[in-house]
Backbone bond lengths (Angstrom), bond angles and torsions (degrees), N, CA, C in turn:
res aa  C-N    CA-C-N  psi(-1)  N-CA   C-N-CA  omega(-1)  CA-C   N-CA-C  phi
1 M - - - 1.452 - - 1.528 107.51 -
2 T 1.298 115.03 136.32 1.456 120.71 178.59 1.529 109.04 -159.47
3 N 1.310 115.80 159.74 1.462 121.07 175.32 1.526 111.12 -103.76
4 L 1.345 116.58 5.26 1.453 120.83 -176.78 1.525 113.23 -77.39
5 V 1.326 116.52 -33.22 1.473 120.98 -176.70 1.517 109.93 -136.76
6 A 1.311 115.99 168.88 1.462 121.55 -176.86 1.529 112.17 -74.12
7 K 1.319 114.87 152.69 1.460 122.34 175.45 1.525 109.12 -56.25
8 G 1.329 116.22 137.57 1.449 122.03 179.51 1.521 114.38 93.97
9 Q 1.329 117.97 -16.60 1.457 120.89 -179.66 1.528 110.06 -75.65
10 L 1.334 116.27 147.03 1.454 121.52 176.01 1.515 109.85 -91.36
11 V 1.330 115.60 139.78 1.463 121.62 176.66 1.522 108.68 -129.11
12 K 1.315 116.25 146.10 1.466 121.29 173.05 1.514 106.76 -99.39
13 V 1.329 115.57 127.17 1.460 121.26 -177.89 1.527 107.59 -117.66
14 V 1.336 117.02 121.50 1.460 122.23 -178.14 1.527 108.88 -111.41
15 N 1.328 116.09 125.84 1.459 122.19 174.24 1.529 106.77 -74.21
16 T 1.333 117.85 115.21 1.463 121.00 -175.40 1.523 112.47 -73.49
17 Q 1.325 117.94 -13.74 1.459 120.42 179.86 1.525 112.19 -81.05
18 N 1.354 118.08 -31.18 1.464 119.00 -176.71 1.532 113.33 -130.44
19 G 1.326 118.67 -2.08 1.456 122.34 177.29 1.520 115.39 79.04
20 K 1.332 118.60 -2.90 1.462 121.05 179.03 1.519 109.93 -73.74
21 S 1.343 115.77 148.61 1.460 118.84 -177.50 1.522 111.00 -137.21
22 V 1.333 115.13 160.98 1.453 123.29 174.08 1.524 108.00 -138.67
23 I 1.320 115.33 153.08 1.460 121.89 170.25 1.521 105.64 -102.41
24 A 1.328 116.70 125.98 1.463 120.77 -176.72 1.519 110.15 -129.19
25 E 1.328 115.68 148.00 1.460 121.70 175.74 1.524 108.88 -93.61
26 V 1.325 116.32 133.68 1.458 121.19 177.07 1.526 108.15 -73.85
27 I 1.332 116.48 123.18 1.466 120.25 -177.54 1.520 112.79 -104.03
28 G 1.330 117.64 -3.90 1.457 120.13 178.15 1.516 111.56 163.45
29 N 1.324 114.93 -177.82 1.462 121.80 179.59 1.518 110.91 -85.02
30 L 1.326 115.10 155.28 1.460 120.68 174.24 1.518 109.85 -72.07
31 P 1.331 117.82 142.19 1.464 120.74 173.60 1.534 110.54 -66.58
32 G 1.301 116.18 154.95 1.463 121.88 -178.75 1.511 114.26 -55.33
33 N 1.345 117.85 -37.80 1.467 118.81 -178.03 1.531 111.62 -67.61
34 D 1.337 119.02 -28.23 1.466 120.98 175.16 1.524 110.62 -71.63
35 L 1.319 116.56 -36.72 1.466 120.10 178.51 1.520 111.27 -63.74
36 T 1.326 117.44 -38.44 1.467 120.02 179.77 1.521 111.72 -69.46
37 K 1.335 117.59 -19.58 1.470 121.88 175.65 1.527 111.52 -82.76
38 G 1.323 117.38 -5.97 1.453 121.28 -179.96 1.516 114.41 90.32
39 L 1.325 118.13 10.36 1.454 121.16 178.89 1.525 110.50 -77.20
40 I 1.334 116.29 144.05 1.464 120.20 174.02 1.517 111.16 -118.55
41 L 1.348 116.44 -9.96 1.455 120.78 -176.94 1.523 108.77 -154.38
42 K 1.315 116.06 140.27 1.463 121.53 174.16 1.517 107.17 -130.79
43 L 1.352 116.09 125.80 1.462 121.96 -179.02 1.516 110.58 -103.17
44 S 1.320 115.87 149.68 1.462 120.73 173.90 1.527 108.94 -70.30
45 D 1.323 116.37 162.88 1.463 120.71 177.94 1.527 110.81 -60.06
46 N 1.331 117.81 -38.63 1.461 120.61 179.15 1.523 112.15 -64.86
47 A 1.315 117.60 -37.88 1.465 120.63 179.31 1.529 111.05 -68.02
48 K 1.331 117.26 -29.17 1.469 121.58 -178.94 1.523 113.07 -84.59
49 L 1.333 119.23 -9.76 1.468 121.70 -175.68 1.535 114.36 -49.76
50 P 1.333 119.85 -44.32 1.471 118.74 -178.41 1.532 113.46 -64.55
51 W 1.328 117.46 -14.83 1.459 120.42 -173.78 1.520 114.57 -101.92
52 G 1.310 118.66 -2.79 1.457 120.44 177.43 1.515 113.19 90.50
53 K 1.322 116.10 -159.56 1.463 122.15 -167.97 1.523 115.48 -90.99
54 N 1.335 118.83 -14.54 1.465 120.70 -177.20 1.527 109.66 -65.17
55 P 1.347 118.77 117.76 1.468 120.90 -174.63 1.523 114.87 -78.11
56 V 1.332 118.52 -16.35 1.461 121.16 -176.88 1.528 108.62 -129.83
57 F 1.317 116.34 129.64 1.455 120.90 179.61 1.515 109.00 -158.46
58 S 1.329 117.07 162.59 1.459 121.88 177.83 1.519 109.09 -83.20
59 V 1.330 115.71 140.68 1.456 120.74 -179.18 1.527 110.85 -134.63
60 K 1.324 114.40 159.82 1.460 122.92 169.22 1.524 105.40 -112.58
61 I 1.326 117.66 130.11 1.460 122.18 -176.90 1.523 109.15 -112.48
62 M 1.340 116.22 128.62 1.455 121.07 177.93 1.520 108.93 -119.69
63 Y 1.310 116.44 131.09 1.458 121.52 179.39 1.489 110.56 -145.63
């Protein structure tokens, strides 16, 4: 989920700590409470699988 691009668009998300990446489909906008926390992107658990258990990390987003 992100407010950067439209719902349905594909984005490439690269974990800057290990260089691993995933292609994810945007399923909707972030809720307001996530925006106030400074989040710009929220991934599903399945999208995060290649990156392990750490729930917060720096990413590069390409769209």
